GUGUBA-363632 format. One record per residue (C-alpha): residue in three letters; x, y, z. Coordinates in steps of 0.5 Angstrom, whole numbers, padded with zeros to 4 digits, always signed. Layout:
BEGIN
ALAXYZ ...
END
This chain:
BEGIN
MET+0026-0022+0056 ASN+0019-0021+0051 ARG+0011-0022+0055 ASN+0010-0030+0054 LEU+0017-0032+0058 TYR+0015-0027+0063 THR+0009-0030+0064 LEU+0012-0037+0064 LEU+0017-0035+0070 PHE+0012-0031+0073 HIS+0008-0038+0073 LEU+0014-0041+0076 GLY+0015-0036+0082 LEU+0008-0037+0084 PRO+0011-0042+0090 LEU+0016-0036+0092 VAL+0010-0031+0092 ALA+0006-0035+0097 LEU+0011-0036+0101 ARG+0013-0028+0101 LEU+0005-0027+0103 TRP+0007-0032+0108 LEU+0012-0029+0111 ARG+0009-0021+0111 SER+0002-0025+0114 ARG+0007-0026+0120 LYS+0008-0019+0121 ALA+0002-0016+0118 PRO-0005-0022+0119 ALA-0008-0018+0114 TYR-0004-0020+0108 ALA-0006-0028+0110 GLN-0013-0026+0108 ARG-0017-0025+0102 ILE-0012-0029+0098 GLY-0017-0031+0092 GLU-0019-0024+0090 ARG-0011-0024+0088 PHE-0012-0030+0083 ALA-0019-0026+0082 ILE-0023-0031+0085 GLY-0028-0030+0090 LEU-0029-0022+0088 PRO-0033-0017+0091 PRO-0040-0016+0087 LEU-0037-0010+0082 GLN-0042-0006+0077 PRO-0038-0006+0071 GLY-0038-0001+0065 GLY-0034+0005+0070 ILE-0027+0007+0071 TRP-0022+0002+0073 VAL-0016+0006+0078 HIS-0010+0002+0080 ALA-0007+0005+0086 VAL-0001+0000+0089 SER+0000+0002+0096 VAL-0002+0007+0101 GLY+0002+0013+0098 GLU-0001+0012+0090 SER-0008+0012+0094 ILE-0008+0018+0098 ALA-0006+0021+0091 ALA-0011+0017+0086 ALA-0016+0021+0092 PRO-0017+0028+0088 MET-0018+0025+0081 VAL-0023+0020+0083 ARG-0027+0025+0087 ALA-0027+0029+0081 LEU-0028+0023+0076 LEU-0034+0022+0081 GLU-0036+0029+0080 ARG-0035+0030+0073 TYR-0039+0022+0070 PRO-0045+0022+0075 GLN-0046+0015+0072 LEU-0041+0012+0073 PRO-0038+0008+0078 VAL-0031+0008+0079 THR-0027+0001+0081 ILE-0021+0002+0086 THR-0016-0004+0086 CYS-0009-0004+0090 MET-0004-0009+0092 THR-0003-0008+0100 PRO-0008-0009+0106 THR-0006-0002+0108 GLY-0008+0001+0102 SER-0015-0003+0101 GLU-0016+0001+0109 ARG-0014+0007+0106 ILE-0018+0006+0099 ARG-0024+0004+0105 ALA-0023+0010+0110 LEU-0022+0015+0104 PHE-0029+0012+0100 ALA-0033+0010+0106 HIS-0039+0014+0104 GLU-0039+0013+0097 PRO-0043+0008+0093 ARG-0041+0009+0087 VAL-0033+0006+0089 GLN-0032-0001+0090 HIS-0026-0004+0091 CYS-0022-0010+0091 TYR-0014-0013+0090 LEU-0011-0013+0083 PRO-0010-0019+0081 TYR-0004-0021+0080 ASP+0000-0021+0073 LEU-0002-0028+0070 PRO-0006-0028+0063 TRP-0012-0031+0066 ALA-0013-0027+0072 ALA-0012-0021+0069 ALA-0018-0023+0063 ARG-0022-0026+0069 PHE-0023-0019+0073 LEU-0024-0015+0067 ASP-0029-0020+0064 ARG-0032-0018+0071 ALA-0030-0010+0072 ARG-0031-0010+0065 PRO-0029-0002+0065 ARG-0029+0003+0060 LEU-0022+0006+0062 ALA-0017+0004+0066 VAL-0012+0009+0070 ILE-0006+0006+0073 MET-0003+0011+0078 GLU+0005+0013+0078 THR+0009+0007+0075 GLU+0006+0000+0077 LEU+0007-0003+0070 TRP+0003-0010+0069 PRO+0005-0013+0062 ASN-0001-0018+0062 HIS-0006-0013+0065 ILE-0004-0008+0060 HIS-0005-0013+0055 GLN-0011-0016+0057 CYS-0014-0009+0056 PHE-0012-0007+0049 LYS-0015-0014+0047 ARG-0021-0011+0050 LYS-0020-0005+0047 ILE-0021-0001+0054 PRO-0016+0005+0053 VAL-0009+0005+0059 ALA-0007+0010+0062 LEU-0001+0012+0066 ALA-0003+0018+0072 ASN+0002+0022+0075 ALA+0007+0017+0072 ARG+0014+0018+0075 LEU+0020+0014+0071 SER+0027+0016+0075 GLN+0034+0015+0069 ARG+0035+0008+0074 SER+0028+0005+0073 ALA+0030+0007+0066 ARG+0035+0003+0066 GLY+0032-0003+0069 TYR+0026-0003+0064 GLY+0031-0002+0058 ARG+0034-0008+0060 PHE+0027-0012+0058 ALA+0026-0008+0051 ARG+0023-0014+0049 LEU+0018-0014+0055 THR+0017-0007+0055 ARG+0016-0003+0049 PRO+0010-0008+0046 MET+0008-0005+0053 LEU+0008+0002+0053 GLU+0007+0002+0045 GLU-0001-0001+0048 MET-0002+0005+0053 SER-0006+0010+0051 PHE-0005+0017+0055 ILE+0002+0017+0059 ALA+0001+0023+0063 VAL+0008+0024+0067 GLN+0010+0030+0072 THR+0016+0032+0068 GLU+0020+0033+0061 ALA+0025+0029+0064 GLU+0020+0023+0065 ALA+0017+0024+0058 GLU+0023+0023+0054 ARG+0026+0017+0058 PHE+0018+0014+0056 ARG+0018+0016+0049 SER+0025+0013+0049 LEU+0023+0006+0052 GLY+0018+0006+0047 ALA+0012+0009+0048 ARG+0008+0012+0042 PRO+0010+0020+0043 GLU+0003+0023+0042 THR+0001+0020+0047 VAL+0006+0022+0052 GLN+0003+0028+0055 VAL+0007+0033+0061 THR+0001+0034+0066 GLY+0005+0036+0073 SER+0005+0033+0079 ILE-0002+0032+0082 LYS+0000+0032+0089 PHE+0001+0040+0089 ASP-0007+0040+0088 LEU-0008+0037+0095 SER-0012+0041+0098 VAL-0013+0043+0106 ASP-0020+0043+0109 ALA-0021+0048+0114 GLN-0025+0044+0118 LEU-0018+0040+0119 LEU-0014+0046+0121 THR-0019+0048+0126 HIS-0020+0041+0130 ALA-0012+0042+0131 ALA-0012+0048+0134 GLU-0016+0046+0138 LEU-0014+0040+0140 ARG-0007+0043+0141 HIS-0011+0048+0146 GLN-0013+0043+0150 TRP-0008+0039+0151 GLN-0003+0045+0153 LEU+0001+0045+0146 ASP+0001+0053+0146 ALA+0007+0053+0149 ARG+0011+0047+0146 PRO+0015+0046+0142 VAL+0012+0041+0137 TRP+0015+0036+0132 ILE+0014+0031+0127 ALA+0017+0025+0124 ALA+0012+0022+0120 SER+0012+0015+0116 THR+0018+0013+0119 HIS+0021+0005+0116 GLU+0026+0001+0120 GLY+0032+0003+0122 GLU+0030+0010+0122 ASP+0026+0011+0129 GLU+0032+0009+0133 MET+0035+0015+0129 ILE+0029+0020+0131 LEU+0028+0018+0138 ALA+0036+0019+0140 ALA+0035+0026+0137 HIS+0029+0027+0140 ARG+0033+0026+0147 GLN+0039+0031+0145 LEU+0032+0035+0143 LEU+0030+0036+0150 ALA+0036+0037+0153 ALA+0036+0044+0151 HIS+0027+0045+0151 ALA+0025+0039+0156 ASP+0018+0040+0155 ALA+0018+0038+0147 LEU+0014+0033+0144 LEU+0015+0028+0138 ILE+0010+0025+0135 LEU+0012+0020+0131 VAL+0009+0016+0126 PRO+0012+0010+0122 ARG+0010+0008+0115 HIS+0007+0001+0116 PRO+0001-0001+0122 GLU+0004-0007+0122 ARG+0010-0003+0126 PHE+0006+0001+0131 ASP+0007-0004+0136 GLY+0015-0005+0135 VAL+0016+0003+0135 PHE+0011+0004+0142 ALA+0016-0002+0145 LEU+0022+0002+0143 CYS+0020+0009+0145 ARG+0018+0005+0153 GLN+0026+0002+0152 GLN+0028+0008+0151 GLY+0026+0011+0157 PHE+0022+0016+0153 THR+0014+0017+0157 PRO+0009+0016+0151 VAL+0002+0015+0149 ARG-0002+0013+0143 ARG-0006+0017+0139 SER-0010+0010+0138 ALA-0012+0010+0145 GLY-0016+0016+0146 ALA-0012+0019+0152 GLY-0009+0026+0152 VAL-0003+0029+0152 GLU+0000+0030+0158 VAL+0005+0035+0161 GLU+0010+0029+0162 THR+0009+0026+0155 GLN+0015+0026+0151 VAL+0012+0022+0145 LEU+0006+0022+0142 LEU+0005+0015+0137 GLY+0002+0016+0130 ASP-0001+0010+0130 THR-0009+0011+0127 MET-0010+0011+0120 GLY-0012+0017+0115 GLU-0009+0022+0120 LEU-0003+0024+0118 LEU-0005+0031+0115 PHE-0008+0032+0121 LEU-0002+0031+0125 TYR+0003+0035+0121 SER-0003+0039+0122 LEU-0001+0039+0131 ALA+0006+0040+0129 ASP+0011+0046+0128 ILE+0016+0042+0125 ALA+0016+0036+0119 PHE+0022+0031+0118 VAL+0019+0026+0113 GLY+0021+0020+0114 GLY+0024+0013+0110 SER+0030+0018+0107 LEU+0035+0017+0113 VAL+0034+0010+0110 PRO+0035+0009+0103 ASN+0027+0008+0101 GLY+0027+0014+0097 GLY+0024+0018+0101 HIS+0014+0020+0102 ASN+0011+0026+0099 LEU+0015+0033+0103 LEU+0008+0036+0099 GLU+0003+0035+0104 PRO+0008+0039+0110 ALA+0009+0044+0105 ALA+0002+0045+0104 LEU+0001+0046+0112 SER+0006+0052+0111 LYS+0011+0048+0115 PRO+0018+0047+0115 VAL+0020+0040+0111 LEU+0026+0036+0114 SER+0029+0031+0110 GLY+0034+0025+0110 PRO+0039+0025+0104 HIS+0035+0019+0100 LEU+0030+0022+0096 PHE+0030+0019+0090 ASN+0023+0019+0089 PHE+0022+0025+0089 LEU+0027+0028+0087 ASP+0024+0034+0083 ILE+0020+0036+0087 ALA+0026+0036+0093 GLY+0030+0040+0088 MET+0024+0045+0087 LEU+0023+0045+0095 ARG+0030+0046+0096 THR+0031+0052+0092 SER+0026+0055+0095 GLY+0029+0054+0102 ALA+0024+0051+0105 LEU+0027+0044+0105 LEU+0032+0043+0109 GLU+0036+0036+0109 VAL+0040+0031+0115 ASP+0044+0026+0115 ASP+0043+0023+0122 ALA+0040+0023+0129 GLN+0046+0029+0130 THR+0044+0034+0125 LEU+0036+0032+0125 ALA+0038+0034+0133 VAL+0041+0041+0131 ALA+0036+0043+0126 VAL+0030+0042+0130 GLN+0033+0045+0135 ARG+0035+0051+0131 LEU+0028+0052+0128 ILE+0025+0052+0135 GLU+0029+0058+0137 LEU+0029+0062+0131 PRO+0021+0062+0129 ARG+0022+0067+0123 ASP+0027+0063+0120 ALA+0022+0057+0121 ALA+0015+0062+0119 ARG+0019+0063+0112 MET+0021+0056+0110 GLY+0014+0055+0111 ALA+0011+0060+0107 ALA+0017+0058+0102 GLY+0013+0051+0101 LEU+0006+0053+0101 ALA+0009+0058+0096 VAL+0012+0053+0092 MET+0005+0049+0092 ARG+0002+0054+0090 GLY+0006+0056+0083 ASN+0006+0049+0081 GLN-0003+0047+0081 GLY-0005+0045+0075 ALA-0004+0038+0073 LEU-0010+0035+0077 GLU-0014+0039+0072 ARG-0010+0037+0065 LEU-0010+0029+0068 LEU-0017+0030+0067 ASP-0018+0033+0061 GLY-0014+0027+0058 LEU-0017+0023+0061 GLY-0024+0025+0059 ARG-0022+0025+0051 PHE-0023+0017+0053 LEU-0029+0018+0057 GLY-0034+0021+0052 
END
């Protein structure tokens, strides 16, 4: 399949795209809004001549934030346009850069030649930066036609994804040949990109910028103050973050088992997607727990058993409130989420077995003794209870995770140096 056939199939599939938007809007009404932007119609005013950064959703937006801030500092004359594909990503971008007038935002139009052309004619960026591996052939080709360099930042490419791209070599190879810079996390991924057709001189191993996460000291102070205010200093507190459908029941089952041994234990439960907040809160009540919602502003009381993290932009803060961290998307085959956020806070990290999105990072944490993997509610409860009852083991895991973080920093600086070649 070449790009022309891909474009034809995309046009033919537009009714399915509309149906998918409608189905998603039933759970998350924001999907029914700003639809014109997805076709480059009704775009907000965009100051041209800057840097375009694409971060598909929440995780990529958070990962991109340090890079965007560094670009704003290095190039004070340039605006930055950040695009995404999801309402949650849009909300996160707006929250992260609410006080930065040089950051502008809209949805990325669908990968149709005319929509991509209309967007680029409006934004007219000097450089396009795509986070991780969100590759769109028509957007990249339209940039190439306009001599706009395209960089792939913090790029990941698993063996499974590489096989998938390889099946469409007539589409993939020309697309990668048109890219100017591919900053990958590991040498194995670099070789996969080269084998798929990327020009060797464009591929550079820079590491993962997620290791360059910095924790604001004020966040830690605020978390300590709130723990004291809520009388949590003597209570065991664990967090299950970024959970997906099918995991919450297992996590609540583990918490029920934990309460049998530690009746004062508190679970902070943070669903990954906002449209699930109400359902998970109802689930907590249905299963007989005493929950409170973070968004309600009420404090945690002695009888509170579950704090539902139903706010946006507070995940790092909620991690700071806990003693032990479980990272979701891993008890179900979703591939896991960012294990480095709790590691940066010196928390012992737990996860399920499905970590195919973070194999290298998981391997580093596992080898260092910072990560413990569990299979189900039973093993999760046992692991949390053991870390509560053996605080020295928990402290050793937390220290090991922080050491991994510090030992792998520097990727952001290498990435910025690479991008700087295209900005003068």
